[in-house]
Backbone as ProteinMPNN parsed JSONL, in Angstrom:
{"seq_chain_A": "VRHGILGVEMEAAELYTLAARYGRRALAVLTVSDHLQTGAALPPNDREKTFAEMVEIALEAAFEKE", "coords_chain_A": {"N_chain_A": [[-14.391, 17.973, -51.081], [-14.716, 19.203, -54.121], [-14.944, 22.439, -55.48], [-17.298, 22.997, -54.044], [-19.407, 21.246, -54.737], [-21.989, 19.209, -53.829], [-23.864, 17.463, -54.87], [-25.381, 15.956, -57.717], [-27.829, 16.753, -60.17], [-30.055, 16.073, -62.748], [-32.437, 16.458, -64.108], [-34.506, 18.256, -62.991], [-33.864, 21.008, -63.329], [-34.557, 21.579, -65.942], [-37.301, 20.842, -65.878], [-38.227, 22.85, -64.139], [-37.562, 25.076, -65.627], [-39.243, 24.762, -67.945], [-41.741, 24.768, -66.701], [-41.92, 27.47, -65.781], [-41.715, 28.862, -68.165], [-44.134, 28.165, -69.374], [-46.074, 29.07, -67.583], [-46.752, 27.234, -65.463], [-47.015, 25.085, -62.549], [-44.457, 23.347, -60.748], [-42.781, 20.527, -59.378], [-40.035, 18.782, -57.902], [-39.157, 15.829, -56.721], [-36.581, 14.489, -54.969], [-33.864, 12.031, -54.479], [-31.047, 10.72, -52.867], [-28.774, 8.525, -54.415], [-26.293, 7.572, -55.05], [-22.888, 7.789, -54.038], [-20.762, 10.418, -54.708], [-18.09, 10.755, -54.241], [-16.966, 8.362, -53.134], [-18.008, 6.364, -54.659], [-19.854, 4.561, -53.787], [-22.961, 2.897, -53.932], [-26.69, 3.007, -53.711], [-28.296, -0.12, -53.183], [-30.233, -1.691, -55.803], [-32.935, -2.74, -54.95], [-33.235, -1.196, -52.494], [-33.339, 1.411, -53.55], [-35.593, 1.275, -55.071], [-37.546, 0.894, -53.031], [-37.24, 3.28, -51.54], [-37.904, 5.08, -53.538], [-40.575, 4.438, -54.056], [-41.618, 5.17, -51.52], [-41.275, 7.932, -51.466], [-42.82, 8.816, -53.582], [-45.367, 8.13, -52.697], [-45.392, 9.883, -50.449], [-45.239, 12.347, -51.848], [-47.612, 12.389, -53.454], [-49.513, 12.295, -51.303], [-49.097, 14.779, -50.287], [-49.749, 16.395, -52.429], [-52.379, 16.064, -52.76], [-53.437, 16.797, -50.402], [-55.898, 18.316, -48.257], [-56.161, 21.756, -47.75]], "CA_chain_A": [[-15.498, 18.41, -51.928], [-14.166, 20.255, -55.012], [-15.917, 23.526, -56.03], [-18.495, 23.035, -53.264], [-20.524, 20.503, -55.317], [-22.376, 18.162, -53.069], [-24.787, 16.409, -55.534], [-25.677, 16.174, -59.25], [-29.127, 16.447, -60.498], [-30.035, 16.339, -64.214], [-33.773, 16.746, -64.772], [-35.292, 19.228, -62.301], [-33.658, 22.339, -63.813], [-35.467, 21.636, -67.191], [-38.599, 20.877, -65.425], [-38.626, 24.298, -63.68], [-37.546, 25.96, -66.822], [-40.529, 24.622, -68.712], [-42.917, 25.205, -66.009], [-41.831, 28.943, -65.672], [-42.016, 29.322, -69.543], [-45.577, 28.016, -69.752], [-46.833, 29.346, -66.447], [-47.202, 25.999, -64.771], [-46.265, 24.817, -61.321], [-43.758, 22.08, -60.767], [-42.123, 19.978, -58.083], [-39.204, 17.634, -58.095], [-38.836, 14.913, -55.474], [-35.234, 13.903, -55.172], [-33.257, 11.172, -53.588], [-29.561, 10.395, -53.108], [-28.654, 7.171, -54.682], [-24.844, 7.243, -55.213], [-21.878, 8.839, -53.438], [-19.872, 10.942, -55.831], [-16.632, 10.589, -53.841], [-16.663, 6.873, -52.816], [-18.597, 5.4, -55.774], [-20.96, 3.704, -53.242], [-24.399, 3.127, -54.464], [-27.739, 2.353, -53.052], [-28.826, -1.213, -53.929], [-31.63, -1.418, -56.538], [-34.073, -2.912, -54.052], [-33.442, -0.128, -51.644], [-33.58, 2.498, -54.338], [-37.038, 1.168, -55.442], [-38.267, 1.089, -51.913], [-37.329, 4.668, -51.185], [-38.601, 5.844, -54.511], [-41.973, 4.293, -53.754], [-42.04, 6.012, -50.329], [-41.239, 9.357, -51.959], [-44.042, 8.982, -54.552], [-46.488, 8.189, -51.751], [-45.401, 11.225, -49.701], [-45.531, 13.492, -52.767], [-48.989, 12.295, -53.757], [-50.284, 12.705, -50.252], [-48.842, 16.268, -50.086], [-50.343, 17.07, -53.552], [-53.992, 15.949, -52.551], [-53.921, 17.177, -48.998], [-56.788, 19.353, -48.134], [-55.697, 22.801, -46.995]], "C_chain_A": [[-14.911, 19.523, -52.909], [-15.246, 21.167, -55.506], [-17.199, 23.508, -55.276], [-19.696, 22.296, -53.778], [-20.783, 19.295, -54.492], [-23.241, 17.063, -53.686], [-24.828, 16.861, -57.111], [-27.054, 15.784, -59.444], [-29.376, 16.921, -62.069], [-31.326, 16.744, -64.771], [-34.6, 17.949, -64.213], [-35.153, 20.572, -62.967], [-34.517, 22.438, -65.132], [-36.949, 21.647, -66.83], [-39.12, 22.226, -64.983], [-38.597, 25.306, -64.757], [-38.917, 26.001, -67.651], [-41.677, 25.0, -67.966], [-43.014, 26.78, -65.913], [-42.221, 29.497, -67.192], [-43.432, 29.258, -69.877], [-46.485, 28.302, -68.595], [-47.475, 28.333, -65.75], [-46.451, 25.988, -63.361], [-45.585, 23.519, -61.541], [-43.053, 21.829, -59.488], [-41.322, 18.817, -58.442], [-39.023, 17.079, -56.733], [-37.638, 14.22, -55.76], [-34.731, 12.991, -54.141], [-31.752, 10.971, -53.82], [-29.416, 8.867, -53.362], [-27.236, 6.648, -54.81], [-24.088, 8.279, -54.529], [-20.794, 9.237, -54.419], [-18.399, 10.66, -55.442], [-16.239, 9.218, -53.695], [-17.078, 5.966, -53.94], [-19.713, 4.497, -55.185], [-22.285, 3.99, -53.835], [-25.417, 2.42, -53.648], [-28.146, 1.101, -53.9], [-30.184, -1.048, -54.646], [-32.871, -1.689, -55.728], [-34.306, -1.815, -53.095], [-33.857, 1.137, -52.278], [-35.048, 2.498, -54.721], [-37.829, 1.418, -54.152], [-38.279, 2.6, -51.495], [-37.974, 5.52, -52.205], [-40.105, 5.709, -54.306], [-42.457, 5.142, -52.607], [-42.129, 7.498, -50.693], [-42.418, 9.627, -52.826], [-45.208, 9.096, -53.657], [-46.575, 9.469, -50.991], [-45.805, 12.392, -50.596], [-47.117, 13.49, -53.211], [-49.886, 12.631, -52.615], [-50.242, 14.19, -50.007], [-49.684, 16.923, -51.175], [-51.81, 17.073, -53.448], [-54.35, 16.32, -51.221], [-54.815, 18.426, -49.055], [-56.169, 20.521, -47.221], [-56.562, 23.34, -45.934]], "O_chain_A": [[-14.662, 20.649, -52.478], [-16.326, 20.729, -55.9], [-18.189, 23.987, -55.828], [-20.832, 22.578, -53.398], [-19.93, 18.411, -54.417], [-23.361, 15.95, -53.174], [-24.382, 17.913, -57.57], [-27.498, 14.718, -59.017], [-28.943, 17.985, -62.513], [-31.353, 17.343, -65.846], [-35.33, 18.578, -64.98], [-36.156, 21.253, -63.179], [-35.168, 23.47, -65.301], [-37.74, 22.383, -67.42], [-40.204, 22.684, -65.343], [-39.409, 26.228, -64.842], [-39.535, 27.023, -67.949], [-42.605, 25.552, -68.557], [-44.119, 27.32, -65.966], [-42.961, 30.471, -67.337], [-43.956, 30.132, -70.568], [-47.614, 27.813, -68.601], [-48.654, 28.457, -65.42], [-45.496, 26.714, -63.085], [-45.999, 22.691, -62.352], [-42.773, 22.703, -58.668], [-41.772, 17.937, -59.176], [-38.772, 17.776, -55.75], [-37.588, 13.415, -56.691], [-35.118, 13.128, -52.981], [-31.297, 11.069, -54.96], [-29.9, 8.051, -52.577], [-26.991, 5.447, -54.697], [-24.484, 9.438, -54.415], [-20.013, 8.404, -54.879], [-17.582, 10.355, -56.31], [-15.141, 8.893, -54.146], [-16.509, 4.889, -54.117], [-20.411, 3.785, -55.908], [-22.662, 5.111, -54.177], [-25.146, 1.417, -52.988], [-28.32, 1.194, -55.116], [-31.106, -0.385, -54.172], [-33.815, -0.904, -55.816], [-35.464, -1.473, -52.851], [-34.626, 1.902, -51.694], [-35.698, 3.543, -54.712], [-38.794, 2.179, -54.236], [-39.343, 3.095, -51.121], [-38.54, 6.562, -51.877], [-40.839, 6.695, -54.367], [-43.524, 5.753, -52.664], [-43.021, 8.203, -50.222], [-42.965, 10.725, -52.735], [-45.995, 10.033, -53.787], [-47.636, 10.083, -50.875], [-46.566, 13.279, -50.211], [-47.751, 14.543, -53.287], [-50.95, 13.205, -52.849], [-51.224, 14.791, -49.573], [-50.307, 17.946, -50.89], [-52.467, 17.97, -53.976], [-55.52, 16.186, -50.864], [-54.552, 19.403, -49.756], [-55.732, 20.272, -46.097], [-56.174, 24.278, -45.238]]}, "name": "protein", "num_of_chains": 1, "seq": "VRHGILGVEMEAAELYTLAARYGRRALAVLTVSDHLQTGAALPPNDREKTFAEMVEIALEAAFEKE"}
């Protein structure tokens, strides 16, 4: 692992920047789909399944009664 980099993420930084600028809350739900060193990738069907599961968990958490 060069430079200690374990992953690459492209959108959440901007999401958090805009949320901070406009006084809003933000949440990023992330998944690992590709291996940077080997080039292996999660098949599209598996990626879609895990994405759907992540969305379901995020929505449950967002609307959970405290």
